[in-house]
C-alpha positions as CSV (number, residue, x, y, z in Angstrom):
1,S,-17.0,-2.5,-3.7
2,G,-13.3,-2.0,-4.5
3,N,-9.7,-2.8,-3.6
4,V,-6.7,-1.5,-2.3
5,E,-3.2,-1.9,-3.7
6,L,-0.1,-1.4,-2.0
7,A,3.1,-1.0,-4.2
8,A,6.4,-1.1,-2.6
9,L,8.7,1.7,-3.7
10,P,12.5,1.3,-4.4
11,A,14.8,1.9,-1.4
12,A,17.0,4.5,-1.4
13,D,19.8,2.3,-2.5
14,G,17.7,1.4,-5.5
15,V,16.9,-1.9,-4.4
16,P,13.2,-2.6,-4.4
17,N,11.1,-3.3,-1.1
18,A,8.7,-5.9,-0.3
19,T,6.1,-7.3,-3.4
20,A,3.1,-5.3,-3.7
21,A,-0.1,-6.7,-1.9
22,T,-4.0,-6.2,-2.9
23,T,-7.1,-6.8,-0.9
24,A,-10.7,-6.1,-1.3
25,L,-12.6,-3.4,0.4
26,D,-15.3,-4.8,2.9
27,A,-18.9,-3.7,2.8
28,L,-17.8,-0.6,5.2
29,G,-15.0,0.4,2.9
30,E,-12.3,-1.3,5.4
31,F,-9.6,-3.3,4.5
32,R,-6.6,-5.2,6.1
33,L,-3.0,-6.2,4.8
34,D,-1.2,-8.5,7.0
35,G,2.5,-9.2,6.7
36,V,4.0,-6.1,5.2
37,A,7.6,-5.5,5.2
38,A,8.9,-2.4,6.7
39,G,9.5,0.1,3.6
40,R,8.1,3.0,1.5
41,Y,4.9,2.3,-0.3
42,R,2.1,3.8,-2.6
43,V,-1.4,3.3,-1.7
44,R,-4.2,3.2,-4.3
45,L,-7.9,2.9,-3.5
46,R,-9.8,1.6,-6.6
47,V,-13.8,2.1,-6.1
48,G,-15.9,1.4,-9.4
49,D,-14.3,3.6,-12.1
50,D,-12.3,5.9,-9.6
51,E,-8.8,5.6,-8.5
52,I,-7.5,7.4,-5.5
53,D,-3.7,7.6,-4.8
54,L,-2.7,8.6,-1.3
55,P,0.5,10.0,-0.1
56,V,3.4,7.7,0.2
57,I,3.4,6.2,3.7
58,D,6.6,4.5,5.5
59,I,6.0,1.3,7.4
60,G,8.1,0.1,10.1
61,G,11.7,0.6,10.5
62,D,13.7,3.6,12.4
63,R,12.4,6.9,12.6
64,P,14.2,9.8,12.7
């Protein structure tokens, strides 16, 4: 068991993005976060006493 935390990072102009979201992992270790706004996010997995920070991800918006 564990959970996933999605934390918004500030935009280039310093204005914060969407509010962070948290959800539980299912029995297979899978998760789903609905309604996430475009922006840059940090993803952290928590399982037992362990925390794993994944690389920053960009969701939605224009791509270069």
